[in-house]
C-alpha positions as CSV (number, residue, x, y, z in Angstrom):
1,M,7.3,-20.5,8.2
2,S,4.2,-22.6,7.6
3,G,1.3,-20.8,6.1
4,M,3.4,-18.4,4.0
5,R,2.7,-18.5,0.2
6,E,3.9,-16.5,-2.8
7,V,1.6,-13.6,-3.6
8,A,3.6,-11.5,-6.2
9,R,6.5,-11.9,-8.6
10,N,8.1,-9.2,-10.7
11,S,11.4,-7.3,-11.3
12,V,12.7,-3.8,-10.4
13,Q,12.2,-1.3,-13.3
14,S,14.5,1.5,-14.2
15,W,11.9,4.2,-13.5
16,E,11.6,2.9,-9.9
17,I,15.2,3.9,-9.2
18,D,15.8,7.2,-7.4
19,Q,18.9,9.5,-7.2
20,M,20.4,7.1,-4.6
21,G,20.7,4.4,-7.2
22,H,18.3,2.0,-5.6
23,M,14.5,1.4,-5.7
24,N,12.6,4.2,-4.1
25,V,10.7,3.5,-0.9
26,Q,7.3,4.3,-2.5
27,F,7.7,1.3,-4.9
28,Y,8.3,-1.1,-2.0
29,V,4.9,0.0,-0.7
30,E,3.4,-0.5,-4.2
31,K,4.8,-4.1,-4.4
32,A,3.4,-4.9,-0.9
33,S,0.0,-3.6,-2.2
34,D,0.3,-6.1,-5.1
35,G,0.8,-8.9,-2.5
36,L,-2.3,-7.8,-0.5
37,A,-4.4,-7.8,-3.7
38,T,-3.5,-11.4,-4.3
39,L,-4.2,-12.3,-0.7
40,A,-7.6,-10.7,-1.1
41,V,-8.4,-12.9,-4.1
42,Q,-7.3,-16.0,-2.2
43,L,-9.6,-15.0,0.7
44,G,-12.6,-14.5,-1.6
45,M,-12.5,-10.7,-1.4
46,G,-10.9,-9.9,-4.8
47,P,-12.0,-7.4,-7.5
48,S,-15.3,-9.0,-8.2
49,Y,-16.2,-9.0,-4.5
50,A,-15.1,-5.4,-4.2
51,R,-17.2,-4.3,-7.2
52,G,-20.3,-6.3,-6.2
53,R,-20.2,-5.4,-2.5
54,H,-18.7,-2.0,-2.7
55,A,-16.1,-3.0,-0.1
56,S,-12.5,-3.8,-0.3
57,L,-9.5,-4.6,2.0
58,R,-7.5,-1.5,3.0
59,E,-4.5,-1.0,5.2
60,R,-4.8,1.0,8.4
61,N,-1.2,0.6,9.6
62,L,2.0,-0.4,7.9
63,H,5.5,-1.2,9.2
64,V,8.3,-1.7,6.8
65,R,11.9,-2.8,7.3
66,F,14.4,-2.3,4.4
67,L,17.1,-5.0,4.7
68,R,18.9,-4.9,1.3
69,E,18.9,-2.4,-1.6
70,R,17.1,-3.3,-4.8
71,R,18.7,-2.3,-8.1
72,S,17.3,-1.9,-11.6
73,G,16.6,-5.3,-13.2
74,S,16.7,-7.4,-10.1
75,P,14.1,-10.2,-9.8
76,Y,12.0,-10.6,-6.7
77,F,8.9,-12.3,-5.3
78,L,6.7,-11.7,-2.3
79,R,5.4,-14.3,0.1
80,A,2.8,-13.6,2.7
81,G,1.3,-15.0,5.8
82,V,-1.4,-14.0,8.3
83,L,-0.2,-13.3,11.9
84,E,-3.6,-12.5,13.5
85,V,-7.3,-12.9,12.6
86,S,-10.1,-11.1,14.3
87,T,-13.7,-10.1,13.4
88,Q,-12.7,-6.9,11.7
89,Q,-9.0,-7.1,11.1
90,L,-6.1,-9.2,9.7
91,R,-2.5,-8.7,10.6
92,V,-0.6,-9.6,7.5
93,Y,3.2,-10.2,7.1
94,Q,5.0,-10.1,3.8
95,E,8.6,-10.5,2.7
96,M,10.2,-9.3,-0.5
97,V,12.7,-12.0,-1.5
98,D,15.5,-11.8,-4.1
99,G,14.6,-14.1,-7.0
100,L,18.1,-15.5,-7.4
101,S,19.8,-15.5,-4.0
102,G,16.8,-16.0,-1.8
103,E,17.9,-13.1,0.5
104,I,15.2,-11.1,2.1
105,A,15.2,-7.5,0.9
106,A,12.3,-6.0,2.9
107,T,9.5,-6.9,5.2
108,F,6.0,-5.5,5.6
109,T,3.6,-5.9,8.5
110,S,0.1,-4.5,7.9
111,D,-3.2,-4.2,9.8
112,V,-5.8,-4.7,7.1
113,E,-9.6,-4.1,7.3
114,L,-12.6,-4.5,5.1
115,V,-13.9,-1.0,4.3
116,D,-17.1,0.2,2.8
117,S,-16.1,2.1,-0.4
118,N,-18.7,4.8,0.0
119,S,-18.8,5.5,3.7
120,G,-15.3,4.4,4.7
121,H,-16.7,2.5,7.6
122,T,-15.0,-0.7,8.7
123,L,-17.1,-3.9,8.1
124,D,-16.9,-7.3,9.7
125,L,-14.8,-9.7,7.6
126,P,-16.9,-12.6,6.1
127,A,-16.7,-15.7,8.1
128,C,-15.4,-17.7,5.1
129,A,-12.6,-15.2,4.6
130,R,-11.6,-15.4,8.3
131,S,-11.7,-19.2,8.0
132,Q,-9.5,-19.2,4.9
133,A,-7.1,-16.7,6.5
134,M,-6.4,-19.3,9.3
135,S,-4.8,-21.5,6.7
136,W,-2.3,-18.7,6.0
137,Q,-1.2,-18.3,9.6
138,A,2.5,-17.8,10.1
139,E,4.9,-16.6,12.8
140,H,6.4,-13.1,12.9
141,P,10.1,-13.6,12.3
142,E,12.7,-11.5,14.2
143,H,14.0,-9.9,11.0
144,G,10.5,-8.5,10.3
145,R,9.9,-7.1,13.7
146,P,10.3,-3.4,14.6
147,R,13.8,-2.5,15.6
148,G,14.3,1.3,15.8
149,L,10.7,2.5,16.1
150,D,8.3,2.6,19.0
151,M,5.1,0.6,18.0
152,S,2.9,2.0,20.8
153,P,-0.7,2.7,19.9
154,P,-1.0,5.7,17.6
155,R,-1.5,9.2,19.1
156,R,-4.7,11.1,18.4
157,A,-4.8,12.7,15.0
158,P,-2.7,15.9,15.1
159,T,-3.9,19.2,13.6
160,L,-2.1,21.5,11.2
161,A,-2.2,24.2,13.8
162,E,-0.4,21.9,16.2
163,A,2.3,21.1,13.6
164,E,2.9,24.8,13.0
165,A,3.0,25.6,16.7
166,L,5.7,22.9,17.1
167,G,7.7,24.5,14.4
168,M,7.6,21.5,12.0
169,A,9.1,22.2,8.6
170,H,6.8,22.6,5.6
171,T,8.3,20.0,3.2
172,Y,5.7,19.1,0.6
173,Q,2.5,20.4,-0.9
174,A,0.8,19.2,-4.1
175,Q,-2.6,18.2,-5.6
176,V,-3.6,14.5,-5.8
177,Q,-3.7,13.5,-9.4
178,P,-6.2,10.9,-10.9
179,A,-3.3,8.6,-11.8
180,Q,-2.3,8.4,-8.1
181,C,-5.7,6.9,-7.1
182,D,-6.7,3.3,-6.8
183,A,-9.8,1.5,-8.3
184,Q,-12.0,3.0,-5.6
185,G,-10.8,6.5,-6.5
186,R,-8.8,7.0,-3.3
187,L,-5.1,7.9,-3.0
188,A,-3.1,4.7,-3.4
189,R,-0.9,3.7,-0.5
190,R,2.2,4.1,-2.6
191,H,1.6,7.8,-2.9
192,Y,1.4,8.5,0.8
193,M,5.0,7.2,0.9
194,G,5.7,9.1,-2.3
195,A,4.8,12.4,-0.7
196,V,7.2,11.7,2.2
197,S,10.0,10.6,-0.1
198,N,9.5,13.7,-2.3
199,A,9.7,15.9,0.8
200,V,13.1,14.7,2.0
201,P,15.2,17.1,-0.1
202,N,13.3,20.0,1.3
203,L,13.6,18.5,4.8
204,L,17.4,18.2,4.5
205,A,17.7,21.7,3.1
206,Q,15.8,23.2,6.0
207,T,17.4,21.1,8.8
208,R,20.9,20.2,7.6
209,G,21.5,22.8,4.9
210,D,22.1,20.0,2.4
211,D,21.4,19.9,-1.4
212,R,22.0,16.4,-2.5
213,S,22.0,17.4,-6.2
214,R,25.3,19.1,-5.4
215,T,26.8,16.2,-3.4
216,P,26.5,13.2,-5.8
217,S,28.7,10.9,-3.6
218,I,26.5,11.3,-0.5
219,G,22.9,10.3,-0.1
220,G,20.6,8.6,2.3
221,A,18.5,5.5,2.9
222,A,15.6,4.5,5.1
223,L,16.0,1.5,7.4
224,E,12.5,1.4,8.8
225,Y,9.1,3.1,8.3
226,R,5.8,3.2,10.2
227,F,2.6,4.6,8.7
228,V,-0.7,5.2,10.3
229,Y,-3.4,5.9,7.6
230,R,-6.2,8.1,8.8
231,E,-8.0,9.5,5.8
232,T,-8.3,8.6,2.1
233,P,-8.0,11.6,-0.2
234,R,-9.5,11.8,-3.7
235,A,-8.2,13.3,-6.9
236,G,-8.1,17.1,-6.7
237,D,-7.4,17.2,-3.0
238,V,-4.4,19.3,-2.0
239,L,-2.0,17.7,0.5
240,T,0.5,19.5,2.7
241,L,3.2,17.8,4.8
242,R,4.9,18.9,8.0
243,S,8.1,17.2,9.1
244,G,10.3,17.2,12.2
245,L,13.3,15.5,13.8
246,K,12.3,13.2,16.6
247,Q,15.7,11.7,17.5
248,V,19.3,11.8,16.3
249,S,22.1,9.4,17.2
250,A,25.7,8.8,16.0
251,K,24.5,7.3,12.6
252,T,20.7,7.5,12.5
253,Y,17.8,10.0,12.5
254,I,14.2,9.4,13.3
255,W,12.0,11.8,11.3
256,C,8.3,12.3,11.9
257,H,5.9,13.3,9.2
258,W,2.3,14.6,9.5
259,L,0.3,14.7,6.2
260,F,-2.8,17.0,6.0
261,D,-5.6,17.9,3.7
262,L,-5.0,21.6,3.1
263,D,-8.7,22.3,2.5
264,S,-10.3,20.5,5.4
265,G,-7.3,20.6,7.7
266,A,-7.9,16.8,8.5
267,C,-4.8,14.7,9.2
268,V,-4.4,12.2,6.3
269,A,-1.6,10.1,7.7
270,T,1.2,10.2,10.3
271,A,4.6,8.5,9.8
272,E,8.0,7.9,11.3
273,A,11.2,6.8,9.6
274,V,14.7,5.7,10.7
275,A,17.2,6.9,8.2
276,I,20.9,7.0,7.6
277,T,23.4,9.0,5.6
278,L,24.8,6.8,2.9
279,D,28.2,6.8,1.1
280,L,26.9,6.2,-2.4
281,E,30.3,4.8,-3.6
282,A,30.9,2.4,-0.7
283,R,27.2,1.8,-0.3
284,K,27.7,2.0,3.5
285,A,26.2,4.1,6.3
286,I,28.5,6.9,7.5
287,P,28.5,8.7,10.9
288,I,26.9,12.1,11.3
289,P,29.7,14.6,11.8
290,E,29.9,15.8,15.5
291,E,29.3,19.4,14.6
292,L,26.3,18.7,12.5
293,R,24.9,16.3,15.1
294,S,25.1,19.0,17.8
295,R,23.2,21.4,15.5
296,L,20.6,18.7,14.8
297,E,20.1,17.9,18.5
298,A,18.9,21.5,18.9
299,L,16.2,20.9,16.3
300,V,14.7,17.8,18.0
301,I,11.0,18.5,18.7
302,D,9.5,16.9,21.8
303,G,6.1,15.3,21.5
304,L,6.4,14.0,17.9
305,G,5.0,10.6,17.1
306,V,2.5,8.8,14.9
């Protein structure tokens, strides 16, 4: 794909591995953020620009496909290209590539804007940055396109009252820590995903009656995620998550997550995920037992979405 260039190179660390034995989803998002930081430098909007102009690139939407597991110690690099360029937005595509085999482990498609660090308002991209972005233009490959999620325009921001009226499960609540924030003092994108990932054990306990700490041979994995970022919390803010089942099939679930600021009630982000149950010994997806699937179908909530 002409226009794609390497933007990050690293290896998977032991502390990035979760109880499933593979790199946790939040660290995939962190690696994609590394790639976007390099792209910003190449477009003339790196750290010195951000500090001098009080403006930096920020994702508004993110789509991720997980194609292969990453284990501790595995080398990788990211390459990126630009799919679309407009006055106020870039659509950026990235691939995480195994450093030895060349196999693609994950793909990331982001809508990226230049945002005023103080007001949060979207600014026009500098003409020189848009011109430079054109030299990064690439095509969107089939393996990076959405497969199990509807990519229709986002719904209006939901409210906490709406989530509770729908009967969505209360799956996470915690304070934003300073170490979770980026250079602008806002919650880093990794930790939006981290909140959802940390919520999953509570979600499974409330919907399936599962406790994966007691079933070491059975786990789960995400195949695909979509995030719509709506607000940028600061350190000290308290976030609360509501989750619900949107769809269930023979092997997959689509979970929906709505993240709120507990103090203001504002919706911080909405997300959807396609997930499977994983045999941790065979490292393969396993079907949902018929009896369990029937119970889960009764828990599907109409009207969920990002």
